[in-house]
N, CA, C and O atoms as a GROMACS GRO file, in nm:
protein
  188
    1MET      N    1   0.084  -0.118   0.000
    1MET     CA    2   0.000   0.000   0.000
    1MET      C    3   0.088   0.125   0.000
    1MET      O    4   0.190   0.130   0.069
    2GLU      N    5   0.049   0.223  -0.078
    2GLU     CA    6   0.125   0.347  -0.090
    2GLU      C    7   0.035   0.465  -0.053
    2GLU      O    8  -0.074   0.481  -0.108
    3GLU      N    9   0.082   0.548   0.041
    3GLU     CA   10   0.004   0.663   0.085
    3GLU      C   11   0.089   0.789   0.078
    3GLU      O   12   0.201   0.792   0.130
    4PHE      N   13   0.036   0.892   0.015
    4PHE     CA   14   0.106   1.019   0.003
    4PHE      C   15   0.119   1.084   0.141
    4PHE      O   16   0.022   1.091   0.216
    5VAL      N   17   0.241   1.132   0.174
    5VAL     CA   18   0.267   1.195   0.304
    5VAL      C   19   0.286   1.346   0.288
    5VAL      O   20   0.230   1.424   0.365
    6GLY      N   21   0.365   1.386   0.189
    6GLY     CA   22   0.392   1.528   0.168
    6GLY      C   23   0.501   1.545   0.064
    6GLY      O   24   0.535   1.452  -0.009
    7PHE      N   25   0.556   1.665   0.058
    7PHE     CA   26   0.661   1.697  -0.039
    7PHE      C   27   0.791   1.728   0.033
    7PHE      O   28   0.790   1.781   0.144
    8CYS      N   29   0.903   1.695  -0.031
    8CYS     CA   30   1.036   1.729   0.021
    8CYS      C   31   1.047   1.880   0.032
    8CYS      O   32   1.014   1.952  -0.062
    9ALA      N   33   1.094   1.928   0.146
    9ALA     CA   34   1.107   2.072   0.170
    9ALA      C   35   1.214   2.135   0.081
    9ALA      O   36   1.212   2.256   0.058
   10LYS      N   37   1.308   2.055   0.031
   10LYS     CA   38   1.419   2.108  -0.049
   10LYS      C   39   1.389   2.104  -0.200
   10LYS      O   40   1.400   2.206  -0.267
   11CYS      N   41   1.351   1.987  -0.252
   11CYS     CA   42   1.334   1.973  -0.397
   11CYS      C   43   1.189   1.961  -0.442
   11CYS      O   44   1.161   1.971  -0.562
   12GLY      N   45   1.097   1.940  -0.350
   12GLY     CA   46   0.956   1.931  -0.384
   12GLY      C   47   0.909   1.794  -0.431
   12GLY      O   48   0.793   1.779  -0.472
   13LYS      N   49   0.996   1.694  -0.425
   13LYS     CA   50   0.961   1.558  -0.466
   13LYS      C   51   0.852   1.503  -0.373
   13LYS      O   52   0.861   1.519  -0.252
   14PRO      N   53   0.749   1.437  -0.429
   14PRO     CA   54   0.646   1.377  -0.344
   14PRO      C   55   0.703   1.262  -0.262
   14PRO      O   56   0.781   1.181  -0.313
   15ILE      N   57   0.664   1.254  -0.137
   15ILE     CA   58   0.712   1.149  -0.046
   15ILE      C   59   0.592   1.066  -0.002
   15ILE      O   60   0.487   1.119   0.034
   16HIS      N   61   0.610   0.935  -0.006
   16HIS     CA   62   0.503   0.842   0.027
   16HIS      C   63   0.542   0.751   0.142
   16HIS      O   64   0.660   0.735   0.173
   17CYS      N   65   0.442   0.693   0.202
   17CYS     CA   66   0.459   0.588   0.302
   17CYS      C   67   0.432   0.458   0.227
   17CYS      O   68   0.322   0.440   0.174
   18LEU      N   69   0.529   0.368   0.222
   18LEU     CA   70   0.516   0.243   0.149
   18LEU      C   71   0.506   0.127   0.246
   18LEU      O   72   0.604   0.094   0.314
   19SER      N   73   0.391   0.064   0.252
   19SER     CA   74   0.366  -0.050   0.342
   19SER      C   75   0.409  -0.019   0.486
   19SER      O   76   0.466  -0.105   0.553
   20GLY      N   77   0.380   0.101   0.532
   20GLY     CA   78   0.410   0.138   0.670
   20GLY      C   79   0.547   0.201   0.692
   20GLY      O   80   0.579   0.239   0.804
   21PHE      N   81   0.627   0.212   0.587
   21PHE     CA   82   0.761   0.269   0.599
   21PHE      C   83   0.768   0.402   0.524
   21PHE      O   84   0.733   0.409   0.407
   22LEU      N   85   0.814   0.507   0.591
   22LEU     CA   86   0.826   0.639   0.531
   22LEU      C   87   0.940   0.640   0.431
   22LEU      O   88   1.053   0.603   0.464
   23ASN      N   89   0.912   0.682   0.309
   23ASN     CA   90   1.012   0.687   0.202
   23ASN      C   91   1.080   0.825   0.201
   23ASN      O   92   1.085   0.892   0.098
   24GLY      N   93   1.131   0.865   0.318
   24GLY     CA   94   1.195   0.994   0.336
   24GLY      C   95   1.239   1.008   0.481
   24GLY      O   96   1.242   0.910   0.555
   25VAL      N   97   1.273   1.130   0.521
   25VAL     CA   98   1.322   1.155   0.656
   25VAL      C   99   1.252   1.278   0.713
   25VAL      O  100   1.235   1.379   0.645
   26VAL      N  101   1.211   1.268   0.839
   26VAL     CA  102   1.158   1.384   0.910
   26VAL      C  103   1.271   1.437   0.996
   26VAL      O  104   1.317   1.371   1.088
   27SER      N  105   1.316   1.557   0.964
   27SER     CA  106   1.425   1.620   1.038
   27SER      C  107   1.376   1.661   1.175
   27SER      O  108   1.268   1.719   1.188
   28GLY      N  109   1.454   1.631   1.278
   28GLY     CA  110   1.416   1.661   1.415
   28GLY      C  111   1.421   1.809   1.449
   28GLY      O  112   1.357   1.853   1.544
   29GLU      N  113   1.498   1.885   1.371
   29GLU     CA  114   1.516   2.027   1.399
   29GLU      C  115   1.384   2.104   1.397
   29GLU      O  116   1.347   2.170   1.495
   30LYS      N  117   1.313   2.094   1.287
   30LYS     CA  118   1.188   2.169   1.271
   30LYS      C  119   1.076   2.078   1.222
   30LYS      O  120   0.973   2.125   1.173
   31GLU      N  121   1.095   1.946   1.237
   31GLU     CA  122   1.000   1.847   1.186
   31GLU      C  123   0.972   1.870   1.038
   31GLU      O  124   0.857   1.873   0.995
   32THR      N  125   1.080   1.886   0.962
   32THR     CA  126   1.072   1.910   0.819
   32THR      C  127   1.090   1.779   0.744
   32THR      O  128   1.170   1.694   0.785
   33LEU      N  129   1.015   1.761   0.636
   33LEU     CA  130   1.017   1.639   0.557
   33LEU      C  131   1.114   1.653   0.441
   33LEU      O  132   1.106   1.749   0.364
   34TYR      N  133   1.208   1.558   0.427
   34TYR     CA  134   1.305   1.556   0.318
   34TYR      C  135   1.305   1.420   0.251
   34TYR      O  136   1.280   1.318   0.316
   35CYS      N  137   1.333   1.417   0.118
   35CYS     CA  138   1.358   1.289   0.052
   35CYS      C  139   1.498   1.244   0.096
   35CYS      O  140   1.575   1.324   0.149
   36PHE      N  141   1.530   1.117   0.074
   36PHE     CA  142   1.659   1.065   0.120
   36PHE      C  143   1.776   1.139   0.056
   36PHE      O  144   1.875   1.170   0.123
   37GLU      N  145   1.766   1.169  -0.076
   37GLU     CA  146   1.876   1.237  -0.146
   37GLU      C  147   1.907   1.374  -0.085
   37GLU      O  148   2.022   1.405  -0.058
   38CYS      N  149   1.804   1.454  -0.065
   38CYS     CA  150   1.824   1.589  -0.010
   38CYS      C  151   1.872   1.583   0.134
   38CYS      O  152   1.953   1.667   0.176
   39TYR      N  153   1.825   1.486   0.210
   39TYR     CA  154   1.867   1.475   0.349
   39TYR      C  155   2.016   1.439   0.358
   39TYR      O  156   2.088   1.492   0.442
   40GLU      N  157   2.060   1.348   0.269
   40GLU     CA  158   2.202   1.309   0.267
   40GLU      C  159   2.288   1.428   0.226
   40GLU      O  160   2.394   1.450   0.285
   41LYS      N  161   2.245   1.505   0.127
   41LYS     CA  162   2.321   1.623   0.083
   41LYS      C  163   2.327   1.725   0.196
   41LYS      O  164   2.432   1.787   0.218
   42LYS      N  165   2.218   1.744   0.267
   42LYS     CA  166   2.211   1.837   0.380
   42LYS      C  167   2.308   1.794   0.489
   42LYS      O  168   2.378   1.877   0.547
   43ASP      N  169   2.312   1.664   0.516
   43ASP     CA  170   2.400   1.608   0.619
   43ASP      C  171   2.547   1.623   0.579
   43ASP      O  172   2.631   1.655   0.663
   44ILE      N  173   2.579   1.601   0.452
   44ILE     CA  174   2.716   1.612   0.403
   44ILE      C  175   2.763   1.757   0.413
   44ILE      O  176   2.877   1.783   0.453
   45MET      N  177   2.677   1.851   0.378
   45MET     CA  178   2.713   1.993   0.382
   45MET      C  179   2.737   2.041   0.525
   45MET      O  180   2.807   2.140   0.547
   46LYS      N  181   2.678   1.973   0.621
   46LYS     CA  182   2.692   2.008   0.763
   46LYS      C  183   2.834   1.981   0.812
   46LYS      O  184   2.886   2.056   0.896
   47HIS      N  185   2.898   1.874   0.761
   47HIS     CA  186   3.029   1.829   0.811
   47HIS      C  187   3.142   1.902   0.746
   47HIS      O  188   3.258   1.876   0.777
   0.00000   0.00000   0.00000
């Protein structure tokens, strides 16, 4: 089952919940939704 959750805050890509698993990341800072690619880039730029 696939359910739409929201859009990536960085690139706007739609993010879905697939069989109970979120296909993205909710950032703890501001509870912002990111796709995996943007979250990894954000994390790399931090270091």
